N, C-alpha and C positions, 0 to 999 in steps of 0.2 A: 225289912217290910214285917213289921208286927201285924199278924191280923187276929182281929175280934171276932167273936160269934155271929155280929150280924156281917161284918164284912166276909166272914167266910160264906155265909148264906148268899150274899148278893155275887160272889166269886162263881160258886158252883150253878147259881141259877143262869148266870153268864155262858158259862162252858157247856152245861145241859141244854140251854137253848129252847124252852118249852116254845114260845113266839115265833122264833124262826122255824121249827118243826113243825107249826101248825100247817102249813101250805102241804109239807111232806104226807103227813098224819091223813090230811083230808084227801091227798091224791089215793094213798095206798090203799086206805080203807072205802073209798066210793064204791066199789063194787062191793062191798060187804054188806050183809042185811043191818039193817039200824040196830036191831036187839042185839046182834054180837058185838058191835063198836066199843061199846063202853066195856064190857068184859076182857077185849084183845086190848083196851088201851090200859086199863088198871094191869091185865099179866104182864104186858111188857115194860110198863114202869116198874113194878114188882122185881122182873126180872135185871133191869138195868139197877136200881137200890142194890140188889143182891150183889151183882156184881162189883160195884163199887164199895160196898162194903167190906168184901172179901180182900179187896186192894186194900181199902183203910187198915185193915187188921195183920196182912200179911203182906203187905208192898215191903215192908221194911225188910223182911224176911228174903225175899224177892231179889231186892237190891245187893243184900249182902251176897246172897248166893251167886250172883253174876257181878260182884265184885265193883258195883257201881258208887260212885260217891254221892252226898246230899248236893255238891257242888252241881257236878255232872247232870242231875237230874233236874236243877234250878235252871240251867242255861236248856237244856234240851226240851224242857217243859215251856219257858219262856218261848222259844224257837216254834214249836207245834203251836202254841198259842197264837203266835203271832199270824202264821200261816194260814188258822181256820179262820182267825179276825180278816184277813185281806180277803178269804173267799168269800166272807161275810159280807163284806161293805162292796168290793166289786163283785157282783153277781157271776156265778159260773153257771154255763148251760147245762152241767151235771149236779149241780148243787153242791153244798159243802162237803160231802162226803165223795163224792163221785156219784156214779148212776144209782138208780134206786127204783132199777124197772122190775119190778115184781107183779108176779100174778098169783090170784087166789088169796086165800088168808095168810098175812104174814106170821111169822114165828121167831122172834130174837132179832132176824136182820130182816131190814133194815132200821125198824123201829126201836128197839131196845139198845142195840149195838150197829152200828156207830151213832145214830139219831141222838140218843139220850146217854150212854154210857160209851162215848169214841174217846179215842185214845188221850185228848186233851183231858175229858174230864177223869179219866183212870190216873193221869200223871198229876192234875193237879191235887185228887184226894191224896194220894201218896206223897206229895210234896209237903201237904200241909201236916200230916201224920208225922213224916220224917223231920221237920224243923221241931215241933213240940208234941212228942209221944205221950207226955206225962197229960196232954189234954184230949187223949182219946175220946170221952165222953164229949167234949165238947165238939169235937169233929163229927162224932156220931150223931148227935144233934142237928147240927148243921146242915149235913147229909140228907138225915129225915125231912126237915124243914122244906129241904130244896125239891126232895122228893115227892113231898106230898103238894106243893104250888106247883110244880111241873105237872102233877097227874089232874090237880084240878082245871088247868089252862087246858089240857089236852082234852078232858073228857066234852069241855065247851067249844073244841077247834073248830066246827061247822058253823055255831052261834057267831063265835069271834071273826071267822075271815069272813062271814056274810057283814057281821057288823062295821069292821073297819076296812076293809077291802083292800085290794090286793094293794093298791099302793101305800096306804097307811101303814101294813104289815111290814111293808120292804122298807119302809122309812123307819120305823121303830128297829129292825132288823140290823139297820145300818148304823143305828144310834148305839146298839149293843154292841157290835162290830167294833166301833170306835173308842167304847170304853173297853173291850175286850183288848184291844191293842196297847192302851195306856197300861192295863194289867201286864201284858206280855211284856212291854220294854222294861218295866219295874222290875219283874222277875229277872230278864234278861241282866240287868244292870246289878241286881243282889248278887246275881252268881257270877259276874266279872268282879265285882267288889271283893267276896270270898276267896276266889282264886287267886287273885294280886296279893291279898292277904297273907295266903299259904305260902306263896313263891317268897314273900320277902321275910317270912320265919324261918324260910331255908336257909 
């Protein structure tokens, strides 16, 4: 599964899920003063970007430290992605990542982590870098573009939610979930193919 820059941006946007996060951001920030909302969104997006960047640069070292192979990460990433996609398509009462019942001004949880920089996004970043470490500059650029698009969409979360309405947002979210399911299956198949090839060489 060869991933281009554009494909990486699309995959990262799907796993960061800015459109799907709009209802969460609107709900969590409802009680926060309007003047503070943009600052909070910028801060949370910056934290999420920093977390993903850390895993982009040091994810491979973490894998080596834990003794995990790229094949294991490929299969695990596909499984996680598939489970998240299912929760996007078939709505769960507690949302994609579980309950996000927070009071007061949110900090890091649940907006930066796990809403934006969740386990799927982290696994995806590590997987991209582990496959082609020589393209680190490209992956960093894709991550930056995805973060900027996510920030732009979430800054206008209230307006987008009002403009599209709950049904349209749910429809778009399910469509993204469907695309995410296809990507998850492809990752799983790629991991299984690599595993079978290793077995045949032994």
